[in-house]
Biopython code that builds the backbone (N, CA, C, O; Angstrom):
import numpy as np
from Bio.PDB.StructureBuilder import StructureBuilder

atoms = [
    (1, "UNK", "N", (-8.275, -14.510, -36.618)),
    (1, "UNK", "CA", (-7.124, -13.622, -36.637)),
    (1, "UNK", "C", (-5.843, -14.409, -36.380)),
    (1, "UNK", "O", (-4.835, -14.199, -37.056)),
    (2, "UNK", "N", (-5.881, -15.320, -35.398)),
    (2, "UNK", "CA", (-4.667, -16.091, -35.106)),
    (2, "UNK", "C", (-4.297, -16.992, -36.270)),
    (2, "UNK", "O", (-3.120, -17.292, -36.471)),
    (3, "UNK", "N", (-5.303, -17.433, -37.051)),
    (3, "UNK", "CA", (-5.007, -18.265, -38.216)),
    (3, "UNK", "C", (-4.243, -17.466, -39.265)),
    (3, "UNK", "O", (-3.324, -17.985, -39.898)),
    (4, "UNK", "N", (-4.623, -16.201, -39.448)),
    (4, "UNK", "CA", (-3.935, -15.345, -40.415)),
    (4, "UNK", "C", (-2.503, -15.099, -39.980)),
    (4, "UNK", "O", (-1.585, -15.178, -40.796)),
    (5, "UNK", "N", (-2.298, -14.798, -38.685)),
    (5, "UNK", "CA", (-0.950, -14.554, -38.162)),
    (5, "UNK", "C", (-0.109, -15.804, -38.297)),
    (5, "UNK", "O", (1.064, -15.723, -38.662)),
    (6, "UNK", "N", (-0.691, -16.971, -38.008)),
    (6, "UNK", "CA", (0.053, -18.227, -38.129)),
    (6, "UNK", "C", (0.438, -18.478, -39.581)),
    (6, "UNK", "O", (1.543, -18.941, -39.863)),
    (7, "UNK", "N", (-0.479, -18.172, -40.507)),
    (7, "UNK", "CA", (-0.183, -18.337, -41.930)),
    (7, "UNK", "C", (0.930, -17.428, -42.387)),
    (7, "UNK", "O", (1.802, -17.849, -43.148)),
    (8, "UNK", "N", (0.916, -16.183, -41.934)),
    (8, "UNK", "CA", (1.978, -15.236, -42.287)),
    (8, "UNK", "C", (3.316, -15.682, -41.716)),
    (8, "UNK", "O", (4.347, -15.559, -42.378)),
    (9, "UNK", "N", (3.305, -16.200, -40.491)),
    (9, "UNK", "CA", (4.550, -16.672, -39.873)),
    (9, "UNK", "C", (5.111, -17.849, -40.656)),
    (9, "UNK", "O", (6.320, -17.936, -40.869)),
    (10, "UNK", "N", (4.234, -18.759, -41.087)),
    (10, "UNK", "CA", (4.688, -19.916, -41.874)),
    (10, "UNK", "C", (5.274, -19.459, -43.202)),
    (10, "UNK", "O", (6.288, -19.991, -43.652)),
    (11, "UNK", "N", (4.633, -18.466, -43.834)),
    (11, "UNK", "CA", (5.147, -17.944, -45.098)),
    (11, "UNK", "C", (6.507, -17.303, -44.903)),
    (11, "UNK", "O", (7.383, -17.446, -45.755)),
    (12, "UNK", "N", (6.698, -16.606, -43.807)),
    (12, "UNK", "CA", (7.981, -15.965, -43.523)),
    (12, "UNK", "C", (9.077, -17.003, -43.354)),
    (12, "UNK", "O", (10.202, -16.795, -43.807)),
    (13, "UNK", "N", (8.758, -18.128, -42.701)),
    (13, "UNK", "CA", (9.746, -19.196, -42.513)),
    (13, "UNK", "C", (10.138, -19.775, -43.860)),
    (13, "UNK", "O", (11.319, -20.004, -44.119)),
    (14, "UNK", "N", (9.151, -20.016, -44.725)),
    (14, "UNK", "CA", (9.436, -20.571, -46.056)),
    (14, "UNK", "C", (10.303, -19.599, -46.842)),
    (14, "UNK", "O", (11.284, -20.009, -47.463)),
    (15, "UNK", "N", (9.954, -18.322, -46.822)),
    (15, "UNK", "CA", (10.718, -17.333, -47.573)),
    (15, "UNK", "C", (12.128, -17.194, -47.018)),
    (15, "UNK", "O", (13.078, -17.036, -47.785)),
    (16, "UNK", "N", (12.278, -17.249, -45.718)),
    (16, "UNK", "CA", (13.608, -17.145, -45.117)),
    (16, "UNK", "C", (14.468, -18.321, -45.553)),
    (16, "UNK", "O", (15.651, -18.158, -45.852)),
    (17, "UNK", "N", (13.861, -19.520, -45.590)),
    (17, "UNK", "CA", (14.604, -20.700, -46.023)),
    (17, "UNK", "C", (15.072, -20.572, -47.458)),
    (17, "UNK", "O", (16.168, -21.024, -47.789)),
    (18, "UNK", "N", (14.273, -19.972, -48.313)),
    (18, "UNK", "CA", (14.639, -19.789, -49.720)),
    (18, "UNK", "C", (15.766, -18.780, -49.861)),
    (18, "UNK", "O", (16.640, -18.927, -50.715)),
    (19, "UNK", "N", (15.743, -17.767, -49.028)),
    (19, "UNK", "CA", (16.733, -16.703, -49.144)),
    (19, "UNK", "C", (18.109, -17.129, -48.664)),
    (19, "UNK", "O", (19.106, -16.475, -48.970)),
    (20, "UNK", "N", (18.170, -18.225, -47.910)),
    (20, "UNK", "CA", (19.461, -18.614, -47.356)),
    (20, "UNK", "C", (20.418, -19.130, -48.411)),
    (20, "UNK", "O", (21.634, -19.069, -48.233)),
    (21, "UNK", "N", (19.882, -19.635, -49.506)),
    (21, "UNK", "CA", (20.731, -20.161, -50.560)),
    (21, "UNK", "C", (21.200, -21.578, -50.294)),
    (21, "UNK", "O", (21.987, -22.130, -51.063)),
    (22, "UNK", "N", (20.715, -22.179, -49.195)),
    (22, "UNK", "CA", (21.150, -23.525, -48.835)),
    (22, "UNK", "C", (20.719, -24.554, -49.868)),
    (22, "UNK", "O", (21.359, -25.597, -50.004)),
    (23, "UNK", "N", (19.660, -24.281, -50.588)),
    (23, "UNK", "CA", (19.172, -25.256, -51.563)),
    (23, "UNK", "C", (19.745, -25.038, -52.958)),
    (23, "UNK", "O", (19.408, -25.774, -53.885)),
    (24, "UNK", "N", (20.611, -24.031, -53.119)),
    (24, "UNK", "CA", (21.221, -23.780, -54.427)),
    (24, "UNK", "C", (22.564, -24.510, -54.509)),
    (24, "UNK", "O", (23.334, -24.498, -53.549)),
    (25, "UNK", "N", (22.846, -25.143, -55.648)),
    (25, "UNK", "CA", (24.131, -25.836, -55.778)),
    (25, "UNK", "C", (25.282, -24.843, -55.926)),
    (25, "UNK", "O", (25.100, -23.725, -56.407)),
    (26, "UNK", "N", (26.439, -25.263, -55.512)),
    (26, "UNK", "CA", (27.649, -24.475, -55.718)),
    (26, "UNK", "C", (27.935, -24.435, -57.211)),
    (26, "UNK", "O", (27.633, -25.394, -57.921)),
    (27, "UNK", "N", (28.508, -23.351, -57.696)),
    (27, "UNK", "CA", (28.821, -23.234, -59.115)),
    (27, "UNK", "C", (29.767, -24.340, -59.543)),
    (27, "UNK", "O", (29.609, -24.912, -60.622)),
    (28, "UNK", "N", (30.739, -24.643, -58.717)),
    (28, "UNK", "CA", (31.711, -25.684, -59.049)),
    (28, "UNK", "C", (31.088, -27.060, -59.137)),
    (28, "UNK", "O", (31.655, -27.946, -59.776)),
    (29, "UNK", "N", (29.925, -27.269, -58.510)),
    (29, "UNK", "CA", (29.303, -28.580, -58.526)),
    (29, "UNK", "C", (28.461, -28.809, -59.780)),
    (29, "UNK", "O", (27.961, -29.913, -59.996)),
    (30, "UNK", "N", (28.302, -27.783, -60.599)),
    (30, "UNK", "CA", (27.529, -27.948, -61.830)),
    (30, "UNK", "C", (28.355, -28.693, -62.866)),
    (30, "UNK", "O", (29.573, -28.535, -62.939)),
    (31, "UNK", "N", (27.679, -29.502, -63.660)),
    (31, "UNK", "CA", (28.388, -30.187, -64.729)),
    (31, "UNK", "C", (28.746, -29.175, -65.810)),
    (31, "UNK", "O", (28.072, -28.153, -65.938)),
    (32, "UNK", "N", (29.799, -29.436, -66.593)),
    (32, "UNK", "CA", (30.159, -28.507, -67.667)),
    (32, "UNK", "C", (29.016, -28.256, -68.642)),
    (32, "UNK", "O", (28.844, -27.138, -69.127)),
    (33, "UNK", "N", (28.224, -29.311, -68.934)),
    (33, "UNK", "CA", (27.119, -29.116, -69.874)),
    (33, "UNK", "C", (26.056, -28.196, -69.286)),
    (33, "UNK", "O", (25.444, -27.425, -70.026)),
    (34, "UNK", "N", (25.819, -28.254, -67.984)),
    (34, "UNK", "CA", (24.838, -27.361, -67.353)),
    (34, "UNK", "C", (25.322, -25.920, -67.424)),
    (34, "UNK", "O", (24.533, -25.006, -67.665)),
    (35, "UNK", "N", (26.637, -25.713, -67.211)),
    (35, "UNK", "CA", (27.171, -24.352, -67.291)),
    (35, "UNK", "C", (27.081, -23.827, -68.725)),
    (35, "UNK", "O", (26.783, -22.650, -68.928)),
    (36, "UNK", "N", (27.334, -24.679, -69.723)),
    (36, "UNK", "CA", (27.246, -24.272, -71.125)),
    (36, "UNK", "C", (25.813, -23.894, -71.471)),
    (36, "UNK", "O", (25.576, -22.890, -72.143)),
    (37, "UNK", "N", (24.853, -24.703, -71.011)),
    (37, "UNK", "CA", (23.448, -24.415, -71.280)),
    (37, "UNK", "C", (23.063, -23.075, -70.679)),
    (37, "UNK", "O", (22.366, -22.283, -71.313)),
    (38, "UNK", "N", (23.517, -22.819, -69.454)),
    (38, "UNK", "CA", (23.177, -21.549, -68.817)),
    (38, "UNK", "C", (23.790, -20.375, -69.564)),
    (38, "UNK", "O", (23.108, -19.371, -69.772)),
    (39, "UNK", "N", (25.046, -20.462, -69.974)),
    (39, "UNK", "CA", (25.674, -19.338, -70.644)),
    (39, "UNK", "C", (25.085, -19.128, -72.039)),
    (39, "UNK", "O", (24.985, -17.989, -72.494)),
    (40, "UNK", "N", (24.692, -20.209, -72.730)),
    (40, "UNK", "CA", (24.070, -20.077, -74.044)),
    (40, "UNK", "C", (22.717, -19.395, -73.911)),
    (40, "UNK", "O", (22.376, -18.530, -74.719)),
    (41, "UNK", "N", (21.946, -19.773, -72.904)),
    (41, "UNK", "CA", (20.633, -19.161, -72.701)),
    (41, "UNK", "C", (20.779, -17.679, -72.409)),
    (41, "UNK", "O", (19.943, -16.881, -72.832)),
    (42, "UNK", "N", (21.817, -17.302, -71.700)),
    (42, "UNK", "CA", (22.015, -15.894, -71.375)),
    (42, "UNK", "C", (22.367, -15.087, -72.621)),
    (42, "UNK", "O", (22.109, -13.884, -72.661)),
    (43, "UNK", "N", (22.953, -15.724, -73.642)),
    (43, "UNK", "CA", (23.366, -15.029, -74.839)),
    (43, "UNK", "C", (22.257, -14.962, -75.893)),
    (43, "UNK", "O", (22.392, -14.232, -76.875)),
    (44, "UNK", "N", (21.153, -15.716, -75.704)),
    (44, "UNK", "CA", (20.067, -15.713, -76.669)),
    (44, "UNK", "C", (19.410, -14.339, -76.668)),
    (44, "UNK", "O", (18.993, -13.856, -75.615)),
    (45, "UNK", "N", (19.311, -13.693, -77.848)),
    (45, "UNK", "CA", (18.709, -12.364, -77.884)),
    (45, "UNK", "C", (17.238, -12.422, -77.504)),
    (45, "UNK", "O", (16.527, -13.368, -77.845)),
    (46, "UNK", "N", (16.801, -11.401, -76.798)),
    (46, "UNK", "CA", (15.390, -11.329, -76.440)),
    (46, "UNK", "C", (14.867, -9.955, -76.807)),
    (46, "UNK", "O", (15.631, -9.055, -77.156)),
    (47, "UNK", "N", (13.580, -9.811, -76.726)),
    (47, "UNK", "CA", (12.958, -8.551, -77.079)),
    (47, "UNK", "C", (12.050, -8.741, -78.269)),
    (47, "UNK", "O", (11.940, -9.843, -78.805)),
    (48, "UNK", "N", (11.403, -7.679, -78.681)),
    (48, "UNK", "CA", (10.430, -7.797, -79.765)),
    (48, "UNK", "C", (11.078, -8.069, -81.110)),
    (48, "UNK", "O", (12.221, -7.690, -81.363)),
    (49, "UNK", "N", (10.323, -8.731, -81.960)),
    (49, "UNK", "CA", (10.759, -9.031, -83.325)),
    (49, "UNK", "C", (9.666, -8.616, -84.298)),
    (49, "UNK", "O", (8.497, -8.513, -83.929)),
    (50, "UNK", "N", (10.056, -8.382, -85.532)),
    (50, "UNK", "CA", (9.097, -8.016, -86.576)),
    (50, "UNK", "C", (8.012, -9.083, -86.655)),
    (50, "UNK", "O", (8.303, -10.277, -86.714)),
    (51, "UNK", "N", (6.750, -8.633, -86.655)),
    (51, "UNK", "CA", (5.614, -9.531, -86.761)),
    (51, "UNK", "C", (4.997, -9.929, -85.435)),
    (51, "UNK", "O", (3.862, -10.405, -85.405)),
    (52, "UNK", "N", (5.721, -9.743, -84.329)),
    (52, "UNK", "CA", (5.154, -10.070, -83.027)),
    (52, "UNK", "C", (4.108, -9.028, -82.647)),
    (52, "UNK", "O", (4.212, -7.863, -83.031)),
    (53, "UNK", "N", (3.103, -9.454, -81.892)),
    (53, "UNK", "CA", (2.090, -8.521, -81.424)),
    (53, "UNK", "C", (2.665, -7.645, -80.324)),
    (53, "UNK", "O", (3.574, -8.046, -79.597)),
    (54, "UNK", "N", (2.110, -6.429, -80.216)),
    (54, "UNK", "CA", (2.488, -5.525, -79.135)),
    (54, "UNK", "C", (1.215, -4.897, -78.578)),
    (54, "UNK", "O", (0.241, -4.722, -79.310)),
    (55, "UNK", "N", (1.212, -4.556, -77.295)),
    (55, "UNK", "CA", (0.003, -3.991, -76.699)),
    (55, "UNK", "C", (-0.219, -2.553, -77.137)),
    (55, "UNK", "O", (0.715, -1.869, -77.556)),
    (56, "UNK", "N", (-1.455, -2.102, -77.037)),
    (56, "UNK", "CA", (-1.795, -0.736, -77.409)),
    (56, "UNK", "C", (-0.968, 0.304, -76.684)),
    (56, "UNK", "O", (-0.678, 1.366, -77.234)),
    (57, "UNK", "N", (-0.585, 0.005, -75.443)),
    (57, "UNK", "CA", (0.226, 0.947, -74.675)),
    (57, "UNK", "C", (1.598, 1.164, -75.303)),
    (57, "UNK", "O", (2.254, 2.167, -75.020)),
    (58, "UNK", "N", (2.040, 0.238, -76.150)),
    (58, "UNK", "CA", (3.354, 0.353, -76.788)),
    (58, "UNK", "C", (3.300, 1.002, -78.173)),
    (58, "UNK", "O", (4.341, 1.184, -78.804)),
    (59, "UNK", "N", (2.105, 1.355, -78.654)),
    (59, "UNK", "CA", (1.998, 1.967, -79.982)),
    (59, "UNK", "C", (2.918, 3.184, -80.039)),
    (59, "UNK", "O", (2.844, 4.069, -79.186)),
    (60, "UNK", "N", (3.771, 3.221, -81.037)),
    (60, "UNK", "CA", (4.726, 4.322, -81.199)),
    (60, "UNK", "C", (6.069, 4.077, -80.540)),
    (60, "UNK", "O", (7.026, 4.804, -80.805)),
    (61, "UNK", "N", (6.159, 3.068, -79.687)),
    (61, "UNK", "CA", (7.429, 2.737, -79.035)),
    (61, "UNK", "C", (8.369, 2.130, -80.059)),
    (61, "UNK", "O", (7.948, 1.342, -80.906)),
    (62, "UNK", "N", (9.622, 2.487, -79.984)),
    (62, "UNK", "CA", (10.619, 1.952, -80.913)),
    (62, "UNK", "C", (11.561, 1.020, -80.178)),
    (62, "UNK", "O", (11.719, 1.102, -78.960)),
    (63, "UNK", "N", (12.178, 0.143, -80.930)),
    (63, "UNK", "CA", (13.127, -0.822, -80.375)),
    (63, "UNK", "C", (14.026, -1.295, -81.509)),
    (63, "UNK", "O", (13.893, -0.859, -82.653)),
    (64, "UNK", "N", (14.923, -2.174, -81.178)),
    (64, "UNK", "CA", (15.776, -2.829, -82.167)),
    (64, "UNK", "C", (15.561, -4.323, -82.015)),
    (64, "UNK", "O", (15.682, -4.857, -80.912)),
    (65, "UNK", "N", (15.244, -5.004, -83.109)),
    (65, "UNK", "CA", (14.999, -6.445, -83.017)),
    (65, "UNK", "C", (16.330, -7.191, -82.904)),
    (65, "UNK", "O", (17.388, -6.581, -83.060)),
    (66, "UNK", "N", (16.293, -8.499, -82.636)),
    (66, "UNK", "CA", (17.530, -9.262, -82.458)),
    (66, "UNK", "C", (18.481, -9.212, -83.662)),
    (66, "UNK", "O", (19.675, -9.467, -83.505)),
    (67, "UNK", "N", (17.972, -8.887, -84.864)),
    (67, "UNK", "CA", (18.824, -8.788, -86.052)),
    (67, "UNK", "C", (19.409, -7.399, -86.235)),
    (67, "UNK", "O", (20.165, -7.166, -87.178)),
    (68, "UNK", "N", (19.065, -6.461, -85.334)),
    (68, "UNK", "CA", (19.588, -5.104, -85.427)),
    (68, "UNK", "C", (18.721, -4.160, -86.241)),
    (68, "UNK", "O", (19.127, -3.029, -86.511)),
    (69, "UNK", "N", (17.526, -4.606, -86.638)),
    (69, "UNK", "CA", (16.618, -3.775, -87.427)),
    (69, "UNK", "C", (15.838, -2.844, -86.506)),
    (69, "UNK", "O", (15.329, -3.279, -85.473)),
    (70, "UNK", "N", (15.740, -1.571, -86.869)),
    (70, "UNK", "CA", (14.919, -0.628, -86.110)),
    (70, "UNK", "C", (13.459, -0.978, -86.348)),
    (70, "UNK", "O", (13.022, -1.095, -87.493)),
    (71, "UNK", "N", (12.692, -1.146, -85.249)),
    (71, "UNK", "CA", (11.286, -1.506, -85.360)),
    (71, "UNK", "C", (10.446, -0.554, -84.515)),
    (71, "UNK", "O", (10.953, 0.125, -83.622)),
    (72, "UNK", "N", (9.140, -0.521, -84.821)),
    (72, "UNK", "CA", (8.198, 0.325, -84.097)),
    (72, "UNK", "C", (6.903, -0.468, -83.895)),
    (72, "UNK", "O", (6.506, -1.253, -84.757)),
    (73, "UNK", "N", (6.257, -0.256, -82.760)),
    (73, "UNK", "CA", (4.956, -0.871, -82.520)),
    (73, "UNK", "C", (3.926, -0.044, -83.279)),
    (73, "UNK", "O", (3.674, 1.112, -82.939)),
    (74, "UNK", "N", (3.338, -0.637, -84.301)),
    (74, "UNK", "CA", (2.406, 0.051, -85.190)),
    (74, "UNK", "C", (1.180, -0.824, -85.389)),
    (74, "UNK", "O", (1.289, -1.939, -85.901)),
    (75, "UNK", "N", (0.012, -0.330, -84.991)),
    (75, "UNK", "CA", (-1.234, -1.058, -85.169)),
    (75, "UNK", "C", (-1.174, -2.443, -84.518)),
    (75, "UNK", "O", (-1.615, -3.436, -85.096)),
    (76, "UNK", "N", (-0.618, -2.486, -83.299)),
    (76, "UNK", "CA", (-0.557, -3.680, -82.453)),
    (76, "UNK", "C", (0.429, -4.750, -82.931)),
    (76, "UNK", "O", (0.368, -5.890, -82.471)),
    (77, "UNK", "N", (1.336, -4.399, -83.849)),
    (77, "UNK", "CA", (2.328, -5.355, -84.355)),
    (77, "UNK", "C", (3.669, -4.639, -84.483)),
    (77, "UNK", "O", (3.724, -3.484, -84.905)),
    (78, "UNK", "N", (4.766, -5.338, -84.111)),
    (78, "UNK", "CA", (6.103, -4.776, -84.320)),
    (78, "UNK", "C", (6.413, -4.829, -85.812)),
    (78, "UNK", "O", (6.350, -5.889, -86.435)),
    (79, "UNK", "N", (6.752, -3.661, -86.378)),
    (79, "UNK", "CA", (7.002, -3.537, -87.821)),
    (79, "UNK", "C", (8.309, -2.780, -88.036)),
    (79, "UNK", "O", (8.753, -2.051, -87.149)),
    (80, "UNK", "N", (8.930, -2.945, -89.210)),
    (80, "UNK", "CA", (10.142, -2.164, -89.495)),
    (80, "UNK", "C", (9.827, -0.668, -89.360)),
    (80, "UNK", "O", (8.789, -0.203, -89.832)),
    (81, "UNK", "N", (10.713, 0.065, -88.726)),
    (81, "UNK", "CA", (10.517, 1.507, -88.530)),
    (81, "UNK", "C", (11.007, 2.228, -89.782)),
    (81, "UNK", "O", (12.209, 2.365, -90.010)),
    (82, "UNK", "N", (10.046, 2.685, -90.588)),
    (82, "UNK", "CA", (10.380, 3.399, -91.825)),
    (82, "UNK", "C", (10.035, 4.882, -91.706)),
    (82, "UNK", "O", (9.983, 5.597, -92.707)),
    (83, "UNK", "N", (9.800, 5.335, -90.479)),
    (83, "UNK", "CA", (9.432, 6.726, -90.262)),
    (83, "UNK", "C", (7.935, 6.969, -90.340)),
    (83, "UNK", "O", (7.488, 8.116, -90.312)),
    (84, "UNK", "N", (7.149, 5.886, -90.438)),
    (84, "UNK", "CA", (5.701, 6.019, -90.526)),
    (84, "UNK", "C", (5.117, 6.563, -89.214)),
    (84, "UNK", "O", (5.727, 6.444, -88.151)),
    (85, "UNK", "N", (3.935, 7.156, -89.314)),
    (85, "UNK", "CA", (3.199, 7.558, -88.124)),
    (85, "UNK", "C", (2.491, 6.314, -87.608)),
    (85, "UNK", "O", (1.649, 5.752, -88.309)),
    (86, "UNK", "N", (2.815, 5.875, -86.400)),
    (86, "UNK", "CA", (2.188, 4.654, -85.874)),
    (86, "UNK", "C", (0.678, 4.802, -85.750)),
    (86, "UNK", "O", (0.172, 5.854, -85.356)),
    (87, "UNK", "N", (-0.031, 3.732, -86.091)),
    (87, "UNK", "CA", (-1.488, 3.706, -86.029)),
    (87, "UNK", "C", (-1.949, 2.963, -84.783)),
    (87, "UNK", "O", (-1.282, 2.048, -84.300)),
    (88, "UNK", "N", (-3.094, 3.373, -84.281)),
    (88, "UNK", "CA", (-3.718, 2.748, -83.120)),
    (88, "UNK", "C", (-5.212, 2.768, -83.399)),
    (88, "UNK", "O", (-5.860, 3.801, -83.231)),
    (89, "UNK", "N", (-5.767, 1.637, -83.822)),
    (89, "UNK", "CA", (-7.159, 1.593, -84.309)),
    (89, "UNK", "C", (-8.138, 2.296, -83.382)),
    (89, "UNK", "O", (-8.913, 3.139, -83.836)),
    (90, "UNK", "N", (-8.122, 1.973, -82.101)),
    (90, "UNK", "CA", (-9.097, 2.554, -81.184)),
    (90, "UNK", "C", (-8.915, 4.062, -81.078)),
    (90, "UNK", "O", (-9.881, 4.818, -81.183)),
    (91, "UNK", "N", (-7.672, 4.500, -80.868)),
    (91, "UNK", "CA", (-7.415, 5.941, -80.732)),
    (91, "UNK", "C", (-7.725, 6.668, -82.040)),
    (91, "UNK", "O", (-8.269, 7.772, -82.017)),
    (92, "UNK", "N", (-7.389, 6.065, -83.170)),
    (92, "UNK", "CA", (-7.677, 6.688, -84.464)),
    (92, "UNK", "C", (-9.187, 6.854, -84.662)),
    (92, "UNK", "O", (-9.640, 7.888, -85.152)),
    (93, "UNK", "N", (-9.966, 5.830, -84.280)),
    (93, "UNK", "CA", (-11.423, 5.914, -84.396)),
    (93, "UNK", "C", (-11.988, 6.999, -83.478)),
    (93, "UNK", "O", (-12.888, 7.745, -83.865)),
    (94, "UNK", "N", (-11.452, 7.077, -82.263)),
    (94, "UNK", "CA", (-11.916, 8.102, -81.330)),
    (94, "UNK", "C", (-11.609, 9.508, -81.851)),
    (94, "UNK", "O", (-12.433, 10.416, -81.746)),
    (95, "UNK", "N", (-10.422, 9.669, -82.409)),
    (95, "UNK", "CA", (-10.018, 10.968, -82.958)),
    (95, "UNK", "C", (-10.914, 11.355, -84.134)),
    (95, "UNK", "O", (-11.329, 12.509, -84.241)),
    (96, "UNK", "N", (-11.212, 10.406, -85.008)),
    (96, "UNK", "CA", (-12.073, 10.671, -86.161)),
    (96, "UNK", "C", (-13.478, 11.078, -85.701)),
    (96, "UNK", "O", (-14.071, 11.997, -86.266)),
    (97, "UNK", "N", (-14.012, 10.399, -84.678)),
    (97, "UNK", "CA", (-15.337, 10.744, -84.160)),
    (97, "UNK", "C", (-15.323, 12.156, -83.563)),
    (97, "UNK", "O", (-16.229, 12.950, -83.816)),
    (98, "UNK", "N", (-14.290, 12.463, -82.771)),
    (98, "UNK", "CA", (-14.188, 13.785, -82.144)),
    (98, "UNK", "C", (-14.095, 14.881, -83.201)),
    (98, "UNK", "O", (-14.739, 15.922, -83.080)),
    (99, "UNK", "N", (-13.301, 14.646, -84.225)),
    (99, "UNK", "CA", (-13.173, 15.638, -85.303)),
    (99, "UNK", "C", (-14.505, 15.818, -86.031)),
    (99, "UNK", "O", (-14.894, 16.942, -86.346)),
    (100, "UNK", "N", (-15.199, 14.720, -86.297)),
    (100, "UNK", "CA", (-16.457, 14.772, -87.037)),
    (100, "UNK", "C", (-17.537, 15.471, -86.217)),
    (100, "UNK", "O", (-18.242, 16.338, -86.735)),
    (101, "UNK", "N", (-17.672, 15.107, -84.965)),
    (101, "UNK", "CA", (-18.752, 15.631, -84.128)),
    (101, "UNK", "C", (-18.603, 17.136, -83.878)),
    (101, "UNK", "O", (-19.556, 17.802, -83.476)),
    (102, "UNK", "N", (-17.418, 17.654, -84.115)),
    (102, "UNK", "CA", (-17.206, 19.094, -83.941)),
    (102, "UNK", "C", (-17.982, 19.896, -84.987)),
    (102, "UNK", "O", (-18.315, 21.056, -84.746)),
    (103, "UNK", "N", (-18.270, 19.306, -86.124)),
    (103, "UNK", "CA", (-18.937, 20.058, -87.197)),
    (103, "UNK", "C", (-20.186, 19.369, -87.753)),
    (103, "UNK", "O", (-20.860, 19.927, -88.618)),
    (104, "UNK", "N", (-20.508, 18.147, -87.262)),
    (104, "UNK", "CA", (-21.660, 17.406, -87.781)),
    (104, "UNK", "C", (-22.487, 16.850, -86.623)),
    (104, "UNK", "O", (-22.032, 16.810, -85.480)),
    (105, "UNK", "N", (-23.692, 16.428, -86.936)),
    (105, "UNK", "CA", (-24.537, 15.788, -85.924)),
    (105, "UNK", "C", (-24.066, 14.353, -85.718)),
    (105, "UNK", "O", (-23.360, 13.811, -86.569)),
    (106, "UNK", "N", (-24.449, 13.723, -84.592)),
    (106, "UNK", "CA", (-24.079, 12.314, -84.398)),
    (106, "UNK", "C", (-24.562, 11.415, -85.526)),
    (106, "UNK", "O", (-23.839, 10.511, -85.945)),
    (107, "UNK", "N", (-25.767, 11.647, -86.021)),
    (107, "UNK", "CA", (-26.298, 10.827, -87.119)),
    (107, "UNK", "C", (-25.438, 10.982, -88.373)),
    (107, "UNK", "O", (-25.141, 10.003, -89.057)),
    (108, "UNK", "N", (-25.041, 12.232, -88.670)),
    (108, "UNK", "CA", (-24.190, 12.456, -89.843)),
    (108, "UNK", "C", (-22.838, 11.775, -89.668)),
    (108, "UNK", "O", (-22.311, 11.189, -90.614)),
    (109, "UNK", "N", (-22.281, 11.848, -88.476)),
    (109, "UNK", "CA", (-20.966, 11.226, -88.225)),
    (109, "UNK", "C", (-21.053, 9.708, -88.355)),
    (109, "UNK", "O", (-20.143, 9.076, -88.892)),
    (110, "UNK", "N", (-22.141, 9.123, -87.865)),
    (110, "UNK", "CA", (-22.295, 7.668, -88.015)),
    (110, "UNK", "C", (-22.317, 7.306, -89.495)),
    (110, "UNK", "O", (-21.719, 6.307, -89.894)),
    (111, "UNK", "N", (-22.992, 8.098, -90.306)),
    (111, "UNK", "CA", (-23.049, 7.846, -91.749)),
    (111, "UNK", "C", (-21.687, 8.069, -92.391)),
    (111, "UNK", "O", (-21.213, 7.234, -93.161)),
    (112, "UNK", "N", (-21.057, 9.203, -92.071)),
    (112, "UNK", "CA", (-19.748, 9.563, -92.655)),
    (112, "UNK", "C", (-18.685, 8.519, -92.305)),
    (112, "UNK", "O", (-17.904, 8.099, -93.158)),
    (113, "UNK", "N", (-18.671, 8.111, -91.038)),
    (113, "UNK", "CA", (-17.625, 7.196, -90.571)),
    (113, "UNK", "C", (-18.008, 5.732, -90.733)),
    (113, "UNK", "O", (-17.187, 4.845, -90.503)),
    (114, "UNK", "N", (-19.247, 5.476, -91.125)),
    (114, "UNK", "CA", (-19.665, 4.099, -91.354)),
    (114, "UNK", "C", (-19.806, 3.286, -90.079)),
    (114, "UNK", "O", (-19.511, 2.091, -90.066)),
    (115, "UNK", "N", (-20.255, 3.928, -89.004)),
    (115, "UNK", "CA", (-20.452, 3.208, -87.741)),
    (115, "UNK", "C", (-21.916, 3.275, -87.343)),
    (115, "UNK", "O", (-22.660, 4.148, -87.790)),
    (116, "UNK", "N", (-22.313, 2.332, -86.491)),
    (116, "UNK", "CA", (-23.670, 2.371, -85.941)),
    (116, "UNK", "C", (-24.647, 1.748, -86.772)),
    (116, "UNK", "O", (-25.826, 1.715, -86.421)),
]
sb = StructureBuilder()
sb.init_structure("model")
sb.init_model(0)
sb.init_chain("A")
sb.init_seg("    ")
for serial, (resi, resn, name, xyz) in enumerate(atoms, 1):
    if name == "N":
        sb.init_residue(resn, " ", resi, " ")
    sb.init_atom(name, np.array(xyz, "f"), 0.0, 1.0, " ", f" {name:<3s}", serial, name[0])
structure = sb.get_structure()
């Protein structure tokens, strides 16, 4: 127990030292090229772009890419937003199975949907 408390105390000292700002240079002490690099990096557009992968949780989410194009996460990839209904392979398969099983046997659904 005392080892854990000692470890936490040491971590607190390290974090306190970081928060003081003593190890950060003054803005005036930066070279002009360092300031230019920092300001250029801040101006670089970020965010999703057409063709980049997106997680399933983002399916249907819309955004604007760095070129100003409206995009949507569709089938795990950012694509131009043309008003399409976004696809999600797993959810689409689950929906198809649920719809099928409402009126067919599991064996028939496996045949109809080509699974199993």
